[in-house]
N, C-alpha and C positions, 0 to 999 in steps of 0.2 A: 313530364316531371318524373315519372317512374324510371325512365331510361337514364335520366341524369343521376338519380339516386343509385341505381344499379351500377352505373359507370363509376361513381364515387366509391361504392363498396368494393368493386373489383380492383380499383386503384389502391384502396386501403389494404386489401388482402395481398396484393403484389408487394407493396411497401413493407408490410409486416413479414412476408416471406423473405424478402431480401435482408431486412434488419435481423431476422432470426438467424439467417445464414452467416451474418457478419457479427453476431453477438460476442465473439471472441476478441474482436478488435479493441473495444473500449477498455476492458480490464488489462489487456496485454500492453497497449500503449501507455496506460496510466502507470502500470507496474514498471515498465522499462524507463519511463521518464522520471518518475519520482525515485525509483531505485537508483538509477544512474546518478542523479543529482546528489543524493545522500552518500553514495559510495565516494564520489569525487570530493565532496565537501568533507566527509570524515577523514579520508586519506590525506587531504591537504592540511587539515587541522592537526592530525597526528604527526605530520612531518614539520609542523611549525608550532609545536606545543608552547614554547616560551611566549610567543606572541599571543596565542589564544589565552594562556593563563593571565597575561597582563591585561588583555581586553576584558576578560571575565571579571578581573579585579576592578577595572574602571567602571564596569556596569554595576558593581556592588553585589555580585553573586558571591555568596559565602563559600569559603574554602576553594578558591579558584584552582589551586594546585591539585585538588581532587576532582572537582567538577569538570574542568576542561578535558582531561583525558577520558573521563567517563562519558561525557556528551559526544566527544569525537569518536570514541570507540562504538558508542551506540549508533551513531550515524553510519559508520562503516559496516558494522555487522548487520544491523536491521535493514540498511539500504541494500546490502548484498542479498539478504533473505528475500526481500520484496522483489528485487531485480530478477531472481531466478524462480520466484513463486513458491518458496518453501516457508511454511508457517506464516504466511502473509498476514492473516488476521491477528496473530499474536505480535508480529514484528511491527505492525502499524501503531500499536499503543505507545511504545516508548518514543517513537518519532513524533506522534501527536503531542505528547508531553513536552518533548524538546522544543517543538515549535511554539507551544503555549508559553514556555519560559522565554523563548526568544522574543515573542511579542510583548510579554510583561517586562522585559528588561531592555533589550536593544531597540525595540520599536515603540516603547511606551510614549515617547514624546511625539510620535507621528500619528497617534490614534486619538482623535477628538470626537469621532462619531462612528456609527456603524459603517457608513460609507468608507471612512478611512480604513477601518479594519478589513473590510472586504477587498480593498485595493492592495493589501499587503501580499507579497508572494508567500509569506509564511502561512497566511490564511488559505491560500490556494492549495498549498501542500496539505494542510489539515483537511480541507474538503476532499481531496483525492484520497488521502489516507483513511478517512472515515468511510468513503465509498468502498474502498478495497477491503476494509475491515468488516463491513457489513455484507457485501456481496461476494467476497472472496476473490482469488487471483485469476479466475477464468480457466478455460480448458487447456490453454498452452502454458502450463505451470508444472513444477515438480509436485505440488500438492495434488493436482488432478492426476498426474501419473501415479503417485502413491495410492490414491484412492482406487484407480483402475487396477493396479497390481493387487491390492488387498481384496478387491471384489472378485477378481479372477481366482485368487488363492482360496477365497471363501467357497467358491463354487466347485472346487476340486474335491473329489472324494479322497479320504485317507487310505492307508493300506488295508484297513478292515472294510472298506467300501462305504463308510459313513461320511456324510458331509462334514467338513471342518468349518467351524464357526470362527471367523476372525473379524475383529472390529474393522469397519471400512471407512471410518471418518478420521482423517488425519489433521484436519484444520479446524 
């Protein structure tokens, strides 16, 4: 019995080692996927604003002539930020709000239960955006690059030989 437990613990350590080495994959794929989708969506909406304004009006969204370009621009700008991993945590918030509005307006007739809500693509985007907002963009991001740069800069002595203190958290 002890050898079975030892074997299971060894396998667990191996799996955790591999998972640790691949920890960059999850946030990178999530960022690229959700970022790309919002970049394409925002770009398409901005290039068809008249149709988007009409659709927003049909949904009963107030001031569609203001809301349509705002929502479209938000998707494009925040999607781009998430795609490249710059200010990911901040950029996630407006997109979450945009998706909540989409559920409350465009999808309201399709949601009768929690199961219906969880089946919506907008909800999947919210789940990914919340995860990125909480955990950050991962090591393959401009956020991580800026933190590394600021940390290296912090460790360098200035002309007088004293250590320079620079804030190292950019997200």
